[in-house]
C-alpha positions in Angstrom: -15.6 -18.6 3.9 -16.3 -15.6 6.1 -18.6 -13.8 8.5 -21.9 -12.4 7.4 -23.7 -9.5 9.2 -27.0 -8.0 8.1 -27.7 -5.5 10.9 -26.0 -2.1 11.0 -24.1 -2.1 14.3 -24.0 1.0 16.6 -20.3 1.6 16.8 -18.1 4.7 16.9 -14.9 2.7 16.2 -13.3 3.3 12.8 -11.7 0.3 11.0 -8.0 0.6 10.7 -8.1 0.0 6.9 -10.4 3.0 6.7 -7.9 5.3 8.3 -5.0 3.9 6.2 -7.1 4.3 3.0 -7.9 7.9 3.7 -4.2 8.7 4.4 -3.1 6.8 1.3 -5.4 8.7 -1.0 -3.4 11.9 -0.4 0.0 10.6 0.7 2.0 8.0 -1.3 4.0 7.0 1.8 0.9 5.1 3.1 0.0 3.4 -0.2 2.2 0.3 0.3 0.7 -0.1 3.8 -2.8 0.3 2.3 -2.1 -2.6 -0.1 -0.5 -4.7 2.5 -3.4 -4.4 4.9 -6.2 -4.5 2.3 -6.2 -8.3 1.7 -6.3 -9.0 5.4 -9.0 -6.5 6.2 -12.7 -7.1 6.5 -14.8 -5.3 3.8 -18.5 -5.0 3.3 -20.5 -5.9 0.1 -24.1 -5.2 -0.6 -26.3 -8.3 -1.0 -29.7 -9.1 -2.4 -32.7 -10.0 -0.2 -32.7 -13.4 -1.8 -30.0 -14.5 0.6 -31.8 -16.3 3.4 -29.3 -16.0 6.2 -30.0 -15.5 9.9 -29.6 -12.1 11.4 -26.3 -11.4 13.2 -23.1 -13.3 12.6 -22.5 -16.9 11.7 -19.8 -19.0 10.1 -20.5 -19.8 6.5 -20.1 -23.3 5.2 -18.3 -24.3 2.0 -21.6 -24.5 0.1 -22.9 -21.1 1.2 -24.0 -18.9 -1.7 -24.0 -15.2 -1.7 -25.6 -12.9 -4.2 -23.6 -9.6 -4.3 -25.1 -6.5 -5.7 -23.2 -4.6 -8.5 -23.8 -1.3 -10.2 -25.4 -1.1 -13.7 -21.9 -0.5 -15.2 -20.6 -3.7 -13.6 -18.6 -2.1 -10.8 -18.7 -4.0 -7.5 -19.1 -1.7 -4.5 -17.1 -2.6 -1.4 -16.9 -0.6 1.8 -14.4 -0.2 4.6 -17.1 0.0 7.3 -20.8 -0.1 7.5 -20.9 3.7 8.1 -19.4 4.3 4.6 -22.4 2.4 3.0 -24.6 5.3 4.1 -22.4 8.2 3.1 -23.9 11.0 1.1 -27.4 9.7 2.1 -27.7 7.8 -1.1 -28.7 4.6 0.6 -31.5 5.2 3.1 -33.1 2.8 5.5 -32.3 -0.9 5.9 -30.0 -2.7 3.5 -28.6 -6.1 3.3 -24.8 -6.5 3.4 -22.2 -9.1 4.2 -18.8 -8.7 5.9 -16.0 -10.8 4.6 -12.2 -10.7 4.3 -11.1 -8.7 1.2 -9.2 -11.8 0.0 -12.4 -13.8 0.1 -14.3 -11.2 -1.9 -11.7 -10.9 -4.6 -11.5 -14.7 -4.8 -15.2 -14.9 -5.4 -14.9 -12.8 -8.6 -11.8 -14.6 -9.9 -9.9 -11.4 -10.8 -12.6 -10.5 -13.5 -14.4 -7.7 -11.7 -13.6 -4.0 -11.1 -14.3 -3.0 -7.6 -14.9 0.5 -6.2 -14.0 1.1 -2.6 -16.3 3.4 -0.7 -18.2 4.7 -3.8 -20.4 7.1 -1.9 -17.6 8.8 0.1 -15.4 11.8 -0.6 -12.4 9.4 -0.8 -13.0 6.4 -3.1 -10.9 4.2 -5.4 -11.4 1.8 -8.2 -9.6 -1.5 -7.9 -8.9 -2.9 -11.4 -8.8 -6.7 -12.1 -5.1 -6.6 -13.0 -4.4 -4.6 -9.9 -6.1 -7.2 -7.7 -4.5 -10.1 -9.5 -1.0 -8.6 -8.8 -2.0 -7.8 -5.3 -3.1 -11.4 -4.7 0.1 -12.8 -6.3 2.5 -10.4 -4.6 3.3 -8.8 -7.9 2.0 -5.3 -7.4 5.3 -3.8 -6.6 7.8 -4.4 -9.3 11.4 -5.2 -8.5 13.8 -2.7 -10.1 17.2 -3.6 -11.6 20.3 -3.8 -9.3 23.2 -1.6 -10.1 26.9 -2.2 -9.2 29.7 0.2 -8.6 32.8 -1.2 -10.2 36.0 -1.6 -8.2 38.4 1.4 -8.6 35.6 4.0 -9.2 36.1 7.4 -7.6 33.0 8.0 -5.5 32.1 10.8 -3.2 29.1 11.3 -0.8 27.8 14.5 0.6 24.5 16.1 1.8 22.1 16.8 -1.1 22.9 20.2 -2.7 19.1 20.9 -2.8 17.7 19.1 0.3 14.5 17.3 -0.7 12.4 18.1 2.4 9.1 16.6 1.1 10.8 13.4 -0.1 12.5 12.9 3.2 9.3 13.4 5.2 7.5 10.9 2.9 10.3 8.3 3.3 10.2 8.8 7.1 6.4 8.2 7.2 6.8 5.0 5.1 9.6 3.8 7.4 7.2 4.3 10.3 4.9 1.7 8.8 7.6 -1.0 8.6 8.8 -2.3 11.9 11.7 -4.1 10.1 13.3 -0.8 9.2 15.9 0.3 11.9 17.2 3.3 10.1 17.3 5.3 6.8 20.1 7.5 5.4 20.1 9.9 2.5 23.1 11.3 0.6 24.0 12.7 -2.8 26.5 10.4 -4.5 28.9 11.3 -7.3 30.5 8.6 -9.4 33.3 10.0 -11.5 32.6 7.8 -14.6 28.8 8.0 -14.4 26.9 10.3 -16.7 24.0 10.2 -14.2 26.0 11.7 -11.3 25.3 13.3 -9.0 22.1 11.5 -7.8 20.5 10.6 -4.5 21.5 7.4 -2.6 19.1 6.0 0.0 20.5 3.5 2.5 18.1 1.3 4.4 19.1 -0.5 7.6 16.7 -3.4 8.2 16.5 -6.9 9.6 17.4 -8.4 6.2 14.3 -10.6 6.0 12.4 -8.7 3.2 14.8 -6.0 1.9 13.7 -6.4 -1.7 10.1 -5.9 -0.7 11.0 -2.7 1.1 12.9 -1.4 -1.9 10.0 -2.2 -4.2 7.5 -0.4 -1.9 9.8 2.6 -1.5 9.9 2.9 -5.3 6.1 3.7 -5.1 6.7 6.3 -2.3 9.7 8.0 -4.1 8.4 8.0 -7.7 6.2 11.1 -7.5 9.1 13.2 -6.2 11.4 12.4 -9.1 11.6 14.7 -12.2 12.2 13.5 -15.7 15.6 11.8 -15.9 16.2 11.9 -12.2 17.1 8.7 -10.3 17.6 7.5 -6.8 19.5 4.4 -5.8 18.8 2.3 -2.8 21.3 0.2 -0.9 21.0 -2.2 2.0 23.2 -1.2 4.9 23.5 -4.9 5.8 26.1 -5.0 3.0 29.4 -3.8 4.6 31.3 -1.6 2.1 33.3 1.6 2.4 30.2 3.4 1.0 27.6 1.9 3.3 29.8 2.4 6.3 30.3 6.1 5.5 26.6 6.5 4.6 25.6 5.1 7.9 26.6 8.1 9.9 24.5 10.7 11.7 25.3 13.2 9.0 23.1 11.4 6.6 20.6 9.8 9.0 16.9 10.8 8.2 15.1 8.1 10.2 
């Protein structure tokens, strides 16, 4: 089931998920990475003193029972590290807690509880039951519709007339979290017959194993930068067309 630990260890090391969480709180480019890493990470829950476990670490058996403390409003506090339990000096002295994989904690509550991550810290976040359910079933990032440019269309590519510096920087930071991405290219595309033209076109060069996942996650990164009615199309550069070949030039390369 997991590992239990009831003594606060003396450690100056910061958990990786903690660093990612703090970045994701203020930067959308890290949010997909936060969700990807969350289920795999070890989190801490507060427990009652009714749990009669030995001090230190041990492997729990299948019949091990754990009583987790919740707030009066029903929220379940979880923490990225033991240090975060003691933030703001709200909890003082010795406290019982257990360290388990986040996936195990969420499974214990069967998608019926709302969790709050690092409730005593400056950066905290509620994790809603539907959000957790989608996370556990790989449905958190919705797949958008695919569009097709018809044969015979008159199409032109150029550098964006107003270069979206902040958007580009956010895309670059996201690409840095995905080792599968080999390159990213951004252009402004005009399709003569389209009423939405011109709009941005983002080309992604990857290893073709999870392109749709990358596009879905990029949607989360890009959305805050789009105004009302604005769109951005994404295309895989593994598809060899006149457009993708022209897009894949240094002129449009951003990563």
